C-alpha positions as semicolon CSV with decimal commas, in nm:
position;residue;x (nm);y (nm);z (nm)
1;M;-7,703;2,958;8,543
2;T;-7,858;3,253;8,365
3;L;-7,832;3,350;7,936
4;K;-7,607;3,667;8,085
5;Q;-7,412;3,439;8,270
6;L;-7,325;3,148;7,972
7;E;-7,215;3,485;7,738
8;Q;-6,976;3,577;8,002
9;E;-6,816;3,226;8,040
10;L;-6,829;3,201;7,720
11;A;-6,659;3,556;7,684
12;W;-6,425;3,457;7,910
13;L;-6,306;3,147;7,721
14;A;-6,300;3,317;7,348
15;N;-6,060;3,563;7,504
16;R;-5,813;3,311;7,684
17;S;-5,433;3,387;7,594
18;E;-5,247;3,098;7,478
19;A;-5,061;3,082;7,816
20;D;-5,425;3,012;7,984
21;K;-5,492;2,741;7,725
22;E;-5,190;2,594;7,756
23;E;-5,151;2,606;8,113
24;A;-5,598;2,423;8,072
25;R;-5,425;2,151;7,914
26;R;-5,103;2,078;8,106
27;R;-5,384;2,063;8,426
28;L;-5,570;1,783;8,221
29;S;-5,348;1,615;8,089
30;A;-5,239;1,540;8,442
31;I;-5,531;1,396;8,509
32;I;-5,669;1,284;8,187
33;P;-5,545;0,940;8,009
34;P;-5,415;0,956;7,643
35;P;-5,678;0,837;7,395
36;T;-5,661;0,487;7,292
37;P;-5,501;0,513;6,930
38;I;-5,789;0,367;6,649
39;P;-5,576;0,022;6,500
40;E;-5,539;0,037;6,135
41;G;-5,793;-0,088;5,944
42;K;-6,057;0,014;6,239
43;T;-6,271;0,324;6,244
44;L;-6,408;0,530;6,567
45;S;-6,731;0,355;6,491
46;D;-6,620;0,012;6,485
47;M;-6,431;0,089;6,842
48;V;-6,754;0,160;6,972
49;E;-7,070;0,079;6,866
50;G;-7,194;-0,299;6,856
51;K;-6,996;-0,336;7,216
52;W;-7,123;-0,523;7,524
53;P;-6,919;-0,483;7,832
54;G;-7,028;-0,801;7,920
55;D;-7,024;-1,126;7,869
56;E;-7,375;-1,211;7,930
57;T;-7,518;-1,342;7,645
58;N;-7,835;-1,282;7,418
59;E;-8,111;-1,438;7,604
60;Q;-7,956;-1,311;7,931
61;I;-7,951;-0,960;7,819
62;R;-8,344;-0,974;7,676
63;A;-8,493;-1,146;7,992
64;A;-8,354;-0,834;8,222
65;L;-8,479;-0,572;7,967
66;E;-8,789;-0,735;8,020
67;R;-8,764;-0,778;8,405
68;L;-8,743;-0,340;8,368
69;S;-9,016;-0,335;8,113
């Protein structure tokens, strides 16, 4: 994308009508699930930092990282 194209797209975004914005929100809400509420007493950082999606041990992770390096 060229700088001119980017400028044109940004101008288009900045000049959309409220109806255009509402239609975009409607289309997105049909395909994107609503956000998960953050439990009371937690912060966004609490919810995303320090999480590992699997049940691997630290030793298994360390061994996998050593194989990659």
